[in-house]
Structures are given as C-alpha cells and as structure tokens.
N, C-alpha and C positions, 0 to 999 in steps of 0.2 A: 651331596645333591639332594634337594627335596623330592620326595615321592608324591607326585600328583596324578590326577586323572579324572576320568568320567565314569560314574556309577550308574548302572541301569540293569534291567533284567534281560533285555535283548537289544543290543546296540547296533549291529550291522556296520555300514560305513559311517564314519563321523568326520567332519571337518575340523573338529576341536583340536586335535593334536597339531594340525598345521597352523592354526591360529595361534595357540600358545607357544609354539616354537618361535614365532615372530615376536612374542612379548617378553619371554624370559628363557633361561637356560635350565629350568627344572625338568625332571623326567615327567611326561605326561602320557599315561597309558589308558586304555579302555578296560573297564572292569565289568564283566557280566556276572551278576550274582543272583542266584535263585532266591525267591522270597524266604524260604526256610533257612537260608544261610546268611541273611542280611545282618542279624544281631551279631553273629560271630565275626563277620567282616568288619562291622563298625567298631567293635570293642577289641579287636585283635591287634591294633596298633600298626597295621601294615601300610599305613599312608600318612602324609603330613597335610595334604590338602586334596579336596575332592569336589568336583562338580557333581551334581545329582540331577538325573532326568527321570521321566516317568518309568515305573510307577511309584517312586520312592520319595517324592518331594515332601510328602506328609509323614510317610512311615519313618523317616529318620528323625523326626522331631523329638520323640521320647528319649533318644539317645544323646540329645544335646544338653549340655549343662547350662547354656545360655543362648538366647536368640537375639539377633539385632532387632531394632525397632520395626523395620519393614517386614522382616521374616515373622516377627510376632504378630503384626497386623494382618498379614496375608495367610498366616498359618501354612506357609510353603517355604521350603528351603532348598535351594539349588547349589549352595556353596557350604562346604564344611571345612573347618580348620581345627587340626589337632594342637591344642595348646601345650605349653610346657610341662603342665601338671598331668597331661594325658587326656584331659576332658575335651569334649568337641563343642565348638562354637558354630552356630548355624546362621547363615546369612542369605539374602535373596538378591541376586544380581540381574534377575529377569526384568524387574521393574526399572532398574537403571538402564538396561539395554533397550527396552521398549521406548522409554522416555527419549533416549538418544536417537532412536529411529524416527520418532515423530519429529524431533527438532531438525534432523537431517533432511526429512521429507519436505519441510517448508509448509506442510499442511497445518492450518490453524485450528485448534481445538476450542480455545476460549469462547464461550458463548454459543457453541455449536450443539446441535442435536446429533447424538452419535449412537450407532447401533453396533453392538458387539456380537458377532455370529459364534455361537458355541457357549457352553456352560461348564466347560472343564477347568482345570487347574490354571491354564494359561489365561482364561477368560477373567478370573477374579484379579489376577495381576494387572491386565490391560484396563479393567474397569477402575481400579484404584488409581492408575496413572491418569486416565482420562479425567477422573473427578478432580484430581490434584491439579491438572492443568486448566481446570475451569470450564469444562463442558457443561452446557446448559442442561443437558439430560444425557443419561447413559442407560440404554436398554439392551438387555441380553435377549437374543433370539435363539431359542432352543427348539428341539423337535416336539416336545411335549408341554412346554410351559404356556403360561398365559399369552406370551408374545412368541408366536412360532411361525414357521415357514408357510403356513397356510393362511395367516392373516397379515402378511406384510404390507397390505394396502393401508392399514392404519398408521404405518410409518413411512409413507411415500414422501414426507417432507424431511427425511434424514438428510444430513449435510455431510456426515463422515461415517464410513462403514469400516469396521476392522474385522477381519476374519481370523479367528483363533482355532478353527477346526482343521483337521488334516485333509479336508476335501481338496482334490487337486494336487496333492503332494506325490512325488515320485514313489512308486512307479505307476500310480493311478492318475496319470496326467490327463488334462483335457476336459475336466469337469469342474463346474463352478457351484458354490453353495447357493447363489442368488443370481437373478437376472438384474443387472444394474440399471437397465433402461426403465425399471419400475420407480426409480428415484430421480425425478427431474431436477431436484435441487442439490444434487450431490456435488461436493466440492473436493472431496478427498477419499482415497481408498488405501487401506493398509492391510497387508497380508503377511502374517508371521511366518508362513511357509517360505523356505529359501531354495528348495529344490523341487521343481525347476525354477530357474531365475525369474520367469514370468509364468505364473499359473494362468488358468483360463480366466480366473477372477480379475487379475490385473491386466491381462491382454484386452479383456473387454473394456476396462477403464481406459486403457491406452487408445483404443478405437474411438471411444466417446470423448476423448480429449480431457479426461478427468486426471488430475495429479495423482500419483500413486507411488508407493514404495514396497519393495518385497522384503522378506524377513532376514536376508544376509546381514544387513547393518545391525540388527538387533542381536544377532549371534555374536558378531565381532565385538560389539560394545559391551555385552554382558561378559564376554571372555576378558576383555580389558580390565572391567571392574573385578572379576574373579582374581585375576593376576595381582591386582593391587591388594586384595585381601590376603591371598597366599603369602605375598612378600612384604606386607605392611609398608608399601611405598606408593607414591603417586606416579602414575604414567601419564604422559601428555595426551590430551584428547586427540591431537593430530595423528596419533598412532591408529586410532580407530579408523580414521578416514583412509590413511595409507594402506592398512591391511585389507580393508573393505574393497578398495579399488583393485589391489593386487589379486585378491581371491576371486573377485568378480570376473576378472579377465581369464584367470586360470581355469575357472569352472565353466565358462561358456565355450561352446563349440565355435569353431570358425568354419562357416558354411560357404561353399563356392557354388554359384549359379552361373549359367551362360549357355550360349548356343552349342549345339552338338559339335564336338571336335574343337572346342575353344581352349582345350588344355587344362580342364579342371582336375582331372586325375593326376596328371604330371605335376601340376603346381601343388596339389594336396599332399602328394608324397614327399616332395622337397620341403615343403613348409612344415609338415609333421616332423621330418628329420631334424629341421633347424630348431623347432621348439620342444623337442622330445615329447611329442604327442602321438597318439595312434592316428593313422590315416584310414578313413572308412569311405566306402564307395556305394551309393544307393544302387547302381546298376549291377555291381558285383554281388550285393546282397540278394537282389531279385534273381540273378542267374543261379546262385547257390541254392536258394530256397526251391526254385522251380526246375532246376536240372537242365535248363536250355539257355541259349543266348538271348539277350533282349531282342535282337533282330529276328530270331526264331519265334519268340513269343508274339511279336507284333505281327508277323506274317501269318501265324496260326490263329490267333485270337482277335487280332484287330487292335488298333491303338487305344480305343475306349477301355477295353479290358486291361490292357497293359498299364494304363494310368492308374487303375484301381490297385494293381499289384504294386506299382511304384509308391502310392500313397501308403500302403500298408508297410512297406520297408522304410519309408521316411518317418512314419509314426514311431517305429522302434529306434531308428538312428537318432531322432530328435530328442529322445529322452536321455540320451548319453550326455556326459559332461566331460569337457576338456579334450574333445576330439577335433580333427580336421575332416570335414565331410564334403566330398565331391558328390554332386547331384547330376541326375539326367537333365538333358537340355530342355525338355518340355515339362519338367515338374512345375514350372511357374504358371502353367495353364490351368492348374486346379488351385483355386483360392485357399482351400482347406489346408494345403501344404505349407502356406505361409505361417500359420500359428504353430504347426508341428516343428518347423525349423526355427522360428523366432523365439519360441518359449525358452530355449536354452542356447540361442546362438546369435552371432554377429554375422551378417550375411554380406558377401562380397559378389558383385556381379564382374566376371572377367569378360571384358568386351574385346572382341577380336574381329578384324575386317572379314566380311563375308567371303571375299575372294581367297582367304587363307584357310577356310574350313574344309576339312576332308569330307568325301562323300562315300568312299568304299566301305562296305559292310554296314551301312547306315540307311535302312529303307526309307526312313522319314526325311533324309537329306538328299534323296535322289531327285526330287523336284526343284522348284524355284526357291533357293535359300534366301534370296533377297526378300521375297514375299513372306517367307517364314519369319524372317527377322522383324519385318514391318508389323506383322501380327503379334509378335511376342515382345516387342520393345517396351511397351508400357507395362507389361507383366514383370519384366526384369527390373525396371525402375521402381515398380511397387514393392518388390521383395527386398531390394538392396538397401543396405545401410551405407555401403560405400561402392563406388564404381572404380574398377582398376583396369588400365589399358594392358592388354596381354598381347600386344603385337611385337614386343621385343623378346628378350631372353627370359627363360624360366627364373633366373636369378633376379632380373630386374622386376619381375612381377611379384616374387616372394618378398623382395625389399619393400616394394611399394605397400604390400599388405602389412608388413611389420611396422612401417612408418605410420600407417593408419592406427594400428593398435596402440602405438605410443601415445 
C-alpha cells in the first residue's frame, strides 16, 4: 500500500484524510514536521506521495528533481511524488482545485474586473487562474500595498472578489475582510476558506443576493487531482461533486428551532443517535456555564439578559461542525443568532400545535402561548431552511428531517 499524507508544520484537524479515503485505498496520514527536520523528512524515503501545506509549499522546491509546468510557473508545490529512482517530483493541484471551484460556482470570470484579497501563496495561485480564465483585470488587495483596504473606493466597480486570507476562518468566525456593500457592481464572491461553511464574507453575499461559493469544493477538487498524480490514473470529475456534497452534509450542523416545549431536545437526541453525531443543547450549555437553570436565570436577571447569555452559547455552538443542535425557543428573536447558526448549519423549524406545548417550569410560557407564537412565527420562518411537522411521533419527525437531508 502506498504511503501518502499531508505535510505541514502545525496541522490540527484536517478533512483531507476523509476525502482521500473516498478517492483511493492508499494510506493517508498527517505529518507535522518542524522546519529544521524538513530536509531529513523529504530525503528519508518514508513516503510515496505527499500533499504540502503552509509553510512548506516553497521550501520543498529545492528538494524536487523536477517540477510540473504549473508548479514551475507558480513556484509553489502542494503535491510531491517519489519516483522509482527515489527523486521527488513536485506538482501543484491548488490551481486545478480553484479552477474547479470557479466552474462549479457558475460565476463568470471572462472579461470581469476581479479583486483578490490577500497577497500570500494562495493569492498567486488564484491570480494565475483568474488571468487564465480571461479576467479583464486582477488586482491584489493587501494591507500595505498600493491597493489596500484603506483605498477600496478606487475599486468600487469590481465585479468578482476572491478572499484568499484566513479572515473569518474557524475558530475566529464572524469577521469579514471587506464590506461587500461597497461594491455595487459585484456579480460573484469566492472564499477559499471552507470552515465555517459560510464565512461572514459569504453570509453577506448571501444577504445581498450575490452568487457565492465557499472553499470546500476547491479542497475536494485539489484532492481529486492529487490522487490522480499519486496513482497515475484519471478519476471522473463526478467524484468531486459526489464527495463535495457528502462532506458538505457531514460537516454542517443540523439545527433545530421552535417554540418552547416543541420537542427540540428529544428530537435532537434521537437524530444524533441515528446519524452517529453529537447532540448539543443551547439551554444545557447556558445552565452549565452559569450554574443555574434557564428559568432561574430569567427570573433573576430578566429575559433581555438571558438572551445575551443565549447568544454567547449559540456563538460557541455554531462554530462546531457535524453536530445536532437544539436551541431555546426564543433564540430566533435575536437576528444576530441567525448568522451564528447558519454559518455552519442547516436549520429546521419543528412546528407543533400550541395546544400541545407544555408550560410547567417555563416562565416565558406561563402567559398567552398563542400570542407568543404569533409574535415569533415570522422569525421561525426567517431562520428555517426547512419546516417539519412535529405533532406526530419522534420517529416520524426524525424521518422527515432525514428525508429533507437526502
């Protein structure tokens, strides 16, 4: 079996092993190597194929006996193959991955004025692809260059913007490199960040009705190209689409909203068991952090203060990936919670008849529940990607959610 993997200095969690497991049956491991050990690792013969990530995409070049034309042009290598004579061949699959992402997005590049945010290694790859695709102009926006974040007004006519910076990437979610409202002619937004699934950058694009795509497709497409180089064989492009859809679903949270007592926690637990995911509950997080029940917190501090605590809990839960999250009934009353849940989640509104909602131990449910429902209905509709009837059995509701996910 071939020995393959991902080389970097500090890797943390990576989705690459899961992607490569879908593509081939070679071993794929993570290799964290200190800079002073890089030469020893590359010449030691301990691998057959390797992806390379920061900070080593240029550092590995002197160890390569030959570079592919695209790697030579970009002076950046993210694929290494050990040839039969023991020498290393360097290639670059990032350009292939980004080009695939652009095509999948449907965003037109030919003849467009494009801005590229960031001047790092990924920026040069993205610029090369945009130029090859016929962009009318490609301008790099950096912190200190001639074109920077303080004079964006000179590029208000930009039609496509690509983010190659780590701004908004997990765990520092919720921030964006630019305000897209400054670009009234914008036709497309691309972000190479893939965690969270929707950065603040693309969430704003979504709100403004601008076509966008996040970076997971690029990650999968470059992995497909890498596997082709490792194994010297063609893999159908349809595999990129299949794996991208599968991984997108697995990475996103399933978020449940609905009236107090509508069964969110019960459904979340059963759904998590069915999908082999972790079940999380915003009310439980609040209670654990503050040492008292939600009812006690509301009685002691009032609903407004409780909602702030709720948003803090949702901010942390919303960063997670692949979980089932039950939320408090009133979380939809704060608009900020939508982005926190939507950035990495598919949101289901569990709708239940008001007459079936319990009141005991719920101070906010002691009044007119029908009036509360009327006040919140538009909020639930605003948050929800799907509406599920929860007046039947738990199993019926779980199956309805599973059917939506298909």
